[in-house]
N, C-alpha and C positions, 0 to 999 in steps of 0.2 A: 114145655118144649122150647118156647122162646127164651126162657131164662137159661136153660141148658145150653142153647146156642150161644148166647151172650157170654156165659161162663167159659165156654170153649174158646171163643174169640179172644177173651181177655187173657186166658191162659197162654194162647198162642202169642199174643202181643208181649206178655211178660217174659216168655221164653226167648223171644227175639231180642228184647231189651237186655236180658241176662247174658245171652251169647255175645251180644255187641259189647257189653260192659267187660265181660271176661277177656274178650279179644283185645280191648283197648288198655286194660289195667293189669293183666296178669302176664308174666313172661312165660316162655315155653316150658320151663321146668314146673312152674306153678300149675299149668294146664295138665301136664302129665300126672302130677300129684292128685289133682282133682279126678282125673279119669281112673287112676289107680284106686283111689278111695271108693269111687262109684262101683268099680268092678268087684272089689273085695266085699263091699256092702251087699251086693246082689248074691254073692256066694255065701253070705252069712259068716264071713271071716272078720277077724279083728286086725287092724293095722298095728304095726309096732309103734311104741310110744314116740319115737323120733319123727316118724312120718306124720302121726296124728297131731303132734305139737306144731310141726311146720305148717301143716294145712290150716289148723285153727288160727295160728298167728297171721297167716296171709289173709284169711277171711276177715279177721278182726281189724286189720289195717286198711281194708278197702270196703267202703260202703257199697251195698248191693245196687242201690239206685242213686248214684251220686248226683248232687245238684249240678246243673249246668254252670259253667264258669261265670263268675261275676264279671260283667263288662262295664268299664267306666267310659262314658262319653263326655268329652270336653268340648265346650264351645267358647271360643275367644271372640269377643264382640266389642265394637266401639261405634256408638251412634247407629245401631242397627235396627231401628224401629220398623223399618219397611218390611223386613223379612223374618225377623227374629221369632215372632210368634209361630209362624208356620214351621220353623225349624224345631222349636220346643215341642210342639204338638206331634211332630213326626217321631220324636224320641220317647216322650212319655206315653204315647199310645201304642207302643210296641207290644205284641203278644208275648215276646220274650221278657219274662218278668225279673230276671236277675240282672238289673241294670242300676248303675250308679250314675247320676247326672250332675255334672259340674259346669258352672258358667263363670268365666273370668271376664269381667268388664273393665275396660281401660279408662274409665272415668267419663262415661257418656253424659251428654248434656241434652239429649232429646228424650223421647218417651221410653227409651230402652229399660231404664230401671223400673218404671211402672209396669212394664210387661213382665219383667223378671219377678217382681213382687206378687203379681197376680197368679203366678204358678209356683210360688215359693214352697208350697207343701209337697210338690213333686220334684223339687230340686234338692239334692243332698248337700250341696255346698255352693255358695256363690260369694263373690266379692267384687267391689267396684273401687278401683284406685288406678292412678296413672301407672303405666308400665313403660318398658323400653322397646315395645313392639310385640309382634305376634309370637316370636320365639320365647320371649320373657313370659308372656301370658300362658303359652303352652306349658312352660316349665312350672309355673305356679300351679296349674291344674294337675300336672303329673305328681307333684309333691303331695297333693291332697288325695290322690287316687288310691283306692283300695282294691280295684279290680285286678283280675288275673290278666285281662286284656284291656288295652287302652285304644280308643278311637277318637278322632277329631272331626267335628262337624262345624263349619263356619256358619255365621248367622244367615247366610244366603243358601246354605246347603241343607241337607237333611235326608232321612231315610225315605226310600221311594214308596214303600207301602208297609202296613202294620205288621206283616209277618216276615219282614226282611231279615231281621236278626235271627229269628228262629230258624229260618232256612240256612243262613250262613253257618250257624254253630251246630247244625246237625252233623254228628260224627267227628267233631273236633276233639283232639286229644291234647290237653294243655301240657302234658309231659313231653310231647314231641314237637308240636306245632308252634313254633315261635312267631311266625307271621301267618295270619289268615287273611287272604286277599279276595274280595269280591269285585264285581264289575260296577262301573259308575255310569251315570247318564248325564252328559253335559248339556246344559240348557242356557238360553240367553236370559236377558233381564225380564222378559215377559213370560218365561217358562217354556218357550218353544224349543223343541229338540234341535241340538246341533250334531251330536254323535253319541254313540254308546260304545264304551270300551269293549274290546274283544275278549272272549274267554281264552285263556292260555292254560292248557292242561298241565304242562310242566314248565315251571318258571326257570329261566336261565339268567344267572346274574349278569352275564355279558350284556344283556339288554340295557342295563343301567349305565353303560358307557355312552349311550346315545340319548337317553331320556329317562324321566321318572316313570318307570314301567310298572310300578306298584301304586295305583291311584290312591292318593292320600285319603280321600273320603271313604274309600272302600277297604282301607287297610286297618287291621286289628293287630296291635303289637303286644306281645307278651311282656309283662312287667319285668321279667328277668333280663330282657334286652336293655332296658333303661338302667338296671342295676350294673350290667356289665359295660355298657358303652356310654353311660351318662345322659345328660340332658341335651336339649337343643342348643346350638351355638347362637348366642344372641347377636353376633355380628352378621348373621345371615338375614337378609331382608325378604327374599322370595323363596329360597330353596332350603330352608332349615330341615325339612323332612328328607330331602334328597341327600344332604350332607350327613344326616344322622344314619342313613342306610349305608353310605359308603364307608363308614368307620369299620364295618364288619366285612368288607368286600373280600378280603383274603381268605376268610373262613366263614362264608355266608351261611346263616342258619336256614333251617328247613322252612319252606313256604308252602302252605296248603292253599291252592287256588280253588275258588268255588264259582261254578257257573250260575251265579245269582246276581242280578242287578240289585245292588243293595242301597245305593245312595245317589242323590242328584248333586251336581257340582255347578253352581251358578257362576257365570262368567264375569261377575262384578267384583272379583277378588282383587287383592292388592297388586297382583301381577298382570292384571288384564291390560293388554295393549303395550306391554313392556317386554316383548320377547327377547330383544337384544340384551337387556339388563339381566334377564333370566339366564340366557346362554352364557353370559360372562360369569355369573355366579356358579353355574354348573361347572364350567371349565376350571374355575378357582378351586372348587371342592374336589374335583378329580385329581388335580395336581397336588393338593394338600394331602390327600389320602393315598397318593401314589398307586392308583388302581391299574395303571399301565405305564409303559415307558413314554418319554417325551415325544418321540416321533409319532407313535400311535395316537396319542392324545391330540397332537397337532393336526393329524389327518382327520380325526373325528371332528375336531372343531370346525375345520373348513368344509367338511361334508355337511354338517348341520347348517352352517351359514348358506351354503349353496342351495340346499333344499328350501330354506326360509325365503331367500330372494327369488327363487324360481316360483314359489307359490305366490308371492306378491305380484310378480309379473303376470302370471296366469289369471289372477283375480282381477287385474286391471283390464285385461282384454275381454 
């Protein structure tokens, strides 16, 4: 009786997985063909050759239980001995097993290389050499990446819990979802909470005019985006990810947002305490990619500065 119940539960789960897979991978005509075949089969009739061939071809081209997409995680690091091990562990201990992990070291002189070597069997590719900055390190990683999606975790960042990726990639369709965006948790140097990004059910590209509204550590970018829009601009010091997104602003791809807190973002990054420099780089990127006319961009620029200085004044009081 127990075995029978388990079999029924497994059959129900398999049916759910099958329906979900058909929904994600077959177009409307394919589904009609499947239903037609099922209807004729129950009547004991034979389909015509052309229908049968079309149906068989569709099934052969699509695996019934497709593997979840390979996700490449890239960590760029330079003298990151303090936090790197925690970042590595947050990645290699994910329950989502289809992961490729790449570490690009910029020529560290502390214990960073020893930490990397101690987990070498879990790292698919790593290199240590001087580079031209974070953008250059990211680009080296992207060139080595084999994943369908690519994500970046700094040596002070990392996934929030072992099932984070599994939750994020539940229901993702690589044929349609160019960006998959999860929520992030901002923490200070001691790991204390600063804020958690809000869940936005439907992403609007206009939000990019004011800020980096797709949190970098929570963003998974399809490899085809890099093929179409190229690598990161090595002239960018702080906002290479923002500049990269603005290249597609006129015809922005589909963004699947997930109500999952996927990663932590530690505040000791290269842009920490350099808000004005970041704002200047934001403004430069918006002008370069002509995301709006000059008057609108000027208004946005001064609105951002007004908010910044107002916040500073309030914090002093």
